[in-house]
N, CA, C and O atoms as a GROMACS GRO file, in nm:
protein
  280
    1MET      N    1  -1.120   5.462   3.557
    1MET     CA    2  -1.042   5.561   3.548
    1MET      C    3  -1.117   5.690   3.595
    1MET      O    4  -1.225   5.717   3.541
    2ASN      N    5  -1.068   5.769   3.687
    2ASN     CA    6  -1.137   5.902   3.724
    2ASN      C    7  -1.018   5.986   3.779
    2ASN      O    8  -1.000   5.996   3.900
    3LYS      N    9  -0.938   6.047   3.687
    3LYS     CA   10  -0.826   6.128   3.727
    3LYS      C   11  -0.850   6.278   3.703
    3LYS      O   12  -0.872   6.323   3.591
    4GLN      N   13  -0.844   6.359   3.820
    4GLN     CA   14  -0.851   6.503   3.793
    4GLN      C   15  -0.725   6.570   3.733
    4GLN      O   16  -0.618   6.546   3.788
    5ILE      N   17  -0.728   6.639   3.640
    5ILE     CA   18  -0.627   6.703   3.565
    5ILE      C   19  -0.596   6.847   3.595
    5ILE      O   20  -0.484   6.894   3.610
    6ALA      N   21  -0.705   6.909   3.602
    6ALA     CA   22  -0.683   7.068   3.644
    6ALA      C   23  -0.810   7.123   3.696
    6ALA      O   24  -0.920   7.072   3.674
    7LYS      N   25  -0.788   7.236   3.769
    7LYS     CA   26  -0.895   7.322   3.823
    7LYS      C   27  -0.880   7.472   3.756
    7LYS      O   28  -0.770   7.524   3.734
    8ILE      N   29  -0.998   7.531   3.730
    8ILE     CA   30  -0.988   7.675   3.680
    8ILE      C   31  -1.099   7.743   3.774
    8ILE      O   32  -1.215   7.703   3.781
    9GLN      N   33  -1.046   7.853   3.844
    9GLN     CA   34  -1.148   7.912   3.915
    9GLN      C   35  -1.228   7.998   3.840
    9GLN      O   36  -1.173   8.089   3.779
   10LYS      N   37  -1.368   7.981   3.834
   10LYS     CA   38  -1.444   8.043   3.751
   10LYS      C   39  -1.507   8.183   3.802
   10LYS      O   40  -1.526   8.282   3.731
   11ASN      N   41  -1.534   8.170   3.929
   11ASN     CA   42  -1.561   8.301   4.037
   11ASN      C   43  -1.554   8.238   4.161
   11ASN      O   44  -1.524   8.120   4.179
   12SER      N   45  -1.587   8.334   4.260
   12SER     CA   46  -1.573   8.311   4.397
   12SER      C   47  -1.630   8.188   4.455
   12SER      O   48  -1.588   8.143   4.562
   13MET      N   49  -1.744   8.122   4.373
   13MET     CA   50  -1.810   8.017   4.433
   13MET      C   51  -1.821   7.909   4.341
   13MET      O   52  -1.899   7.816   4.364
   14GLU      N   53  -1.742   7.914   4.228
   14GLU     CA   54  -1.745   7.800   4.125
   14GLU      C   55  -1.605   7.778   4.056
   14GLU      O   56  -1.527   7.869   4.028
   15GLU      N   57  -1.583   7.638   4.033
   15GLU     CA   58  -1.459   7.622   3.956
   15GLU      C   59  -1.498   7.531   3.861
   15GLU      O   60  -1.603   7.468   3.873
   16ILE      N   61  -1.412   7.515   3.756
   16ILE     CA   62  -1.424   7.419   3.633
   16ILE      C   63  -1.319   7.317   3.662
   16ILE      O   64  -1.201   7.350   3.670
   17ARG      N   65  -1.357   7.194   3.679
   17ARG     CA   66  -1.269   7.085   3.700
   17ARG      C   67  -1.252   7.005   3.572
   17ARG      O   68  -1.356   6.966   3.520
   18ILE      N   69  -1.143   6.975   3.516
   18ILE     CA   70  -1.121   6.891   3.407
   18ILE      C   71  -1.060   6.745   3.462
   18ILE      O   72  -0.967   6.731   3.542
   19ALA      N   73  -1.128   6.655   3.405
   19ALA     CA   74  -1.078   6.513   3.443
   19ALA      C   75  -1.088   6.420   3.350
   19ALA      O   76  -1.182   6.428   3.271
   20LEU      N   77  -1.001   6.321   3.341
   20LEU     CA   78  -1.019   6.204   3.272
   20LEU      C   79  -1.102   6.104   3.328
   20LEU      O   80  -1.076   6.069   3.443
   21GLN      N   81  -1.205   6.046   3.263
   21GLN     CA   82  -1.284   5.957   3.314
   21GLN      C   83  -1.330   5.833   3.212
   21GLN      O   84  -1.316   5.846   3.090
   22GLU      N   85  -1.374   5.738   3.259
   22GLU     CA   86  -1.424   5.623   3.167
   22GLU      C   87  -1.561   5.600   3.186
   22GLU      O   88  -1.601   5.586   3.301
   23TYR      N   89  -1.648   5.594   3.080
   23TYR     CA   90  -1.789   5.570   3.093
   23TYR      C   91  -1.820   5.472   2.975
   23TYR      O   92  -1.795   5.491   2.856
   24GLU      N   93  -1.885   5.353   3.036
   24GLU     CA   94  -1.927   5.249   2.950
   24GLU      C   95  -1.805   5.214   2.850
   24GLU      O   96  -1.819   5.192   2.729
   25GLY      N   97  -1.689   5.213   2.917
   25GLY     CA   98  -1.570   5.155   2.825
   25GLY      C   99  -1.510   5.266   2.741
   25GLY      O  100  -1.405   5.244   2.680
   26GLU      N  101  -1.566   5.378   2.735
   26GLU     CA  102  -1.505   5.490   2.661
   26GLU      C  103  -1.444   5.592   2.743
   26GLU      O  104  -1.501   5.645   2.838
   27ASN      N  105  -1.321   5.620   2.702
   27ASN     CA  106  -1.235   5.723   2.785
   27ASN      C  107  -1.272   5.870   2.742
   27ASN      O  108  -1.265   5.901   2.623
   28LEU      N  109  -1.308   5.953   2.830
   28LEU     CA  110  -1.347   6.077   2.800
   28LEU      C  111  -1.279   6.192   2.898
   28LEU      O  112  -1.222   6.170   3.005
   29ILE      N  113  -1.297   6.310   2.839
   29ILE     CA  114  -1.258   6.431   2.919
   29ILE      C  115  -1.385   6.496   2.971
   29ILE      O  116  -1.476   6.528   2.894
   30ASP      N  117  -1.391   6.516   3.099
   30ASP     CA  118  -1.507   6.572   3.160
   30ASP      C  119  -1.467   6.713   3.209
   30ASP      O  120  -1.378   6.729   3.293
   31MET      N  121  -1.540   6.818   3.150
   31MET     CA  122  -1.514   6.952   3.204
   31MET      C  123  -1.642   6.992   3.257
   31MET      O  124  -1.747   7.001   3.194
   32ARG      N  125  -1.624   7.014   3.381
   32ARG     CA  126  -1.761   7.030   3.465
   32ARG      C  127  -1.742   7.140   3.561
   32ARG      O  128  -1.634   7.161   3.617
   33VAL      N  129  -1.859   7.219   3.581
   33VAL     CA  130  -1.857   7.317   3.702
   33VAL      C  131  -1.899   7.260   3.827
   33VAL      O  132  -2.002   7.194   3.846
   34TRP      N  133  -1.795   7.295   3.924
   34TRP     CA  134  -1.836   7.244   4.059
   34TRP      C  135  -1.869   7.378   4.138
   34TRP      O  136  -1.811   7.482   4.108
   35ALA      N  137  -1.958   7.373   4.232
   35ALA     CA  138  -2.000   7.491   4.312
   35ALA      C  139  -1.983   7.460   4.468
   35ALA      O  140  -2.008   7.350   4.518
   36GLU      N  141  -1.944   7.557   4.528
   36GLU     CA  142  -1.922   7.555   4.675
   36GLU      C  143  -2.052   7.578   4.738
   36GLU      O  144  -2.108   7.685   4.712
   37VAL      N  145  -2.110   7.493   4.818
   37VAL     CA  146  -2.240   7.513   4.888
   37VAL      C  147  -2.206   7.474   5.041
   37VAL      O  148  -2.159   7.364   5.073
   38ASP      N  149  -2.230   7.562   5.115
   38ASP     CA  150  -2.210   7.542   5.266
   38ASP      C  151  -2.075   7.489   5.295
   38ASP      O  152  -2.060   7.410   5.388
   39GLY      N  153  -1.968   7.530   5.215
   39GLY     CA  154  -1.841   7.474   5.254
   39GLY      C  155  -1.791   7.349   5.188
   39GLY      O  156  -1.677   7.307   5.209
   40GLU      N  157  -1.879   7.289   5.105
   40GLU     CA  158  -1.872   7.160   5.034
   40GLU      C  159  -1.869   7.190   4.880
   40GLU      O  160  -1.945   7.273   4.828
   41TRP      N  161  -1.776   7.118   4.813
   41TRP     CA  162  -1.781   7.136   4.665
   41TRP      C  163  -1.879   7.034   4.611
   41TRP      O  164  -1.882   6.919   4.654
   42ILE      N  165  -1.962   7.079   4.513
   42ILE     CA  166  -2.066   6.986   4.469
   42ILE      C  167  -2.062   6.997   4.305
   42ILE      O  168  -2.067   7.105   4.246
   43ARG      N  169  -2.053   6.869   4.240
   43ARG     CA  170  -2.060   6.869   4.108
   43ARG      C  171  -2.193   6.904   4.063
   43ARG      O  172  -2.297   6.861   4.113
   44THR      N  173  -2.181   6.990   3.958
   44THR     CA  174  -2.315   7.041   3.886
   44THR      C  175  -2.337   6.964   3.757
   44THR      O  176  -2.266   6.873   3.714
   45ARG      N  177  -2.442   7.011   3.704
   45ARG     CA  178  -2.488   6.931   3.563
   45ARG      C  179  -2.431   7.026   3.453
   45ARG      O  180  -2.434   6.994   3.335
   46LYS      N  181  -2.380   7.138   3.494
   46LYS     CA  182  -2.310   7.234   3.396
   46LYS      C  183  -2.189   7.178   3.335
   46LYS      O  184  -2.109   7.142   3.422
   47GLY      N  185  -2.152   7.161   3.223
   47GLY     CA  186  -2.041   7.092   3.165
   47GLY      C  187  -2.064   7.021   3.037
   47GLY      O  188  -2.162   7.031   2.962
   48LEU      N  189  -1.957   6.944   3.024
   48LEU     CA  190  -1.957   6.854   2.888
   48LEU      C  191  -1.850   6.754   2.900
   48LEU      O  192  -1.747   6.782   2.959
   49CYS      N  193  -1.872   6.626   2.841
   49CYS     CA  194  -1.778   6.537   2.833
   49CYS      C  195  -1.753   6.514   2.675
   49CYS      O  196  -1.842   6.518   2.590
   50ILE      N  197  -1.621   6.491   2.652
   50ILE     CA  198  -1.590   6.465   2.501
   50ILE      C  199  -1.492   6.348   2.488
   50ILE      O  200  -1.412   6.320   2.577
   51ARG      N  201  -1.502   6.285   2.377
   51ARG     CA  202  -1.421   6.164   2.356
   51ARG      C  203  -1.285   6.233   2.338
   51ARG      O  204  -1.267   6.348   2.298
   52LEU      N  205  -1.169   6.123   2.381
   52LEU     CA  206  -1.029   6.182   2.378
   52LEU      C  207  -0.986   6.206   2.233
   52LEU      O  208  -0.895   6.286   2.210
   53ASP      N  209  -1.051   6.137   2.127
   53ASP     CA  210  -1.007   6.149   1.991
   53ASP      C  211  -1.052   6.307   1.938
   53ASP      O  212  -1.004   6.364   1.840
   54LEU      N  213  -1.147   6.355   2.019
   54LEU     CA  214  -1.186   6.495   1.978
   54LEU      C  215  -1.098   6.614   2.032
   54LEU      O  216  -1.118   6.731   1.999
   55VAL      N  217  -0.999   6.575   2.116
   55VAL     CA  218  -0.943   6.685   2.178
   55VAL      C  219  -0.864   6.757   2.080
   55VAL      O  220  -0.862   6.879   2.096
   56PRO      N  221  -0.795   6.705   1.975
   56PRO     CA  222  -0.726   6.807   1.888
   56PRO      C  223  -0.823   6.904   1.817
   56PRO      O  224  -0.790   7.020   1.795
   57GLU      N  225  -0.942   6.854   1.782
   57GLU     CA  226  -1.040   6.951   1.711
   57GLU      C  227  -1.076   7.051   1.811
   57GLU      O  228  -1.086   7.168   1.773
   58LEU      N  229  -1.098   7.019   1.946
   58LEU     CA  230  -1.131   7.119   2.048
   58LEU      C  231  -1.024   7.231   2.067
   58LEU      O  232  -1.050   7.351   2.081
   59ILE      N  233  -0.901   7.176   2.068
   59ILE     CA  234  -0.793   7.263   2.081
   59ILE      C  235  -0.772   7.360   1.959
   59ILE      O  236  -0.731   7.475   1.977
   60LYS      N  237  -0.800   7.315   1.846
   60LYS     CA  238  -0.804   7.402   1.724
   60LYS      C  239  -0.908   7.514   1.743
   60LYS      O  240  -0.883   7.631   1.713
   61ALA      N  241  -1.023   7.474   1.792
   61ALA     CA  242  -1.129   7.564   1.809
   61ALA      C  243  -1.098   7.674   1.903
   61ALA      O  244  -1.120   7.792   1.879
   62LEU      N  245  -1.038   7.624   2.022
   62LEU     CA  246  -1.003   7.714   2.124
   62LEU      C  247  -0.884   7.807   2.081
   62LEU      O  248  -0.881   7.925   2.116
   63GLU      N  249  -0.791   7.753   2.007
   63GLU     CA  250  -0.684   7.847   1.944
   63GLU      C  251  -0.758   7.948   1.862
   63GLU      O  252  -0.721   8.064   1.885
   64LYS      N  253  -0.854   7.935   1.772
   64LYS     CA  254  -0.931   8.018   1.687
   64LYS      C  255  -0.980   8.125   1.780
   64LYS      O  256  -0.956   8.244   1.758
   65VAL      N  257  -1.051   8.084   1.888
   65VAL     CA  258  -1.099   8.184   1.966
   65VAL      C  259  -1.005   8.283   2.034
   65VAL      O  260  -1.030   8.402   2.051
   66LYS      N  261  -0.894   8.221   2.071
   66LYS     CA  262  -0.789   8.311   2.125
   66LYS      C  263  -0.735   8.410   2.032
   66LYS      O  264  -0.709   8.525   2.068
   67LYS      N  265  -0.717   8.364   1.905
   67LYS     CA  266  -0.661   8.454   1.792
   67LYS      C  267  -0.762   8.569   1.764
   67LYS      O  268  -0.722   8.683   1.741
   68GLN      N  269  -0.896   8.538   1.768
   68GLN     CA  270  -0.990   8.639   1.746
   68GLN      C  271  -1.012   8.734   1.851
   68GLN      O  272  -1.068   8.842   1.829
   69THR      N  273  -0.970   8.697   1.966
   69THR     CA  274  -0.982   8.779   2.083
   69THR      C  275  -0.866   8.859   2.129
   69THR      O  276  -0.876   8.932   2.228
   70GLU      N  277  -0.741   8.846   2.048
   70GLU     CA  278  -0.624   8.899   2.087
   70GLU      C  279  -0.614   9.038   2.023
   70GLU      O  280  -0.515   9.108   2.043
   0.00000   0.00000   0.00000
């Protein structure tokens, strides 16, 4: 399984791609920075992968960040 879910434009030359993927039998969410180099999008090492069972905890943390910055 490797299914792109979303793209977020980070700046004029980079975007964050969020995808579902499987690694060694484990389903993960991959949030990775992609960079445009010579007109081609290249996956960088910047980013993280988390297990699907950690998504609710990640969402709670992001909601805390949002509340603190409003």
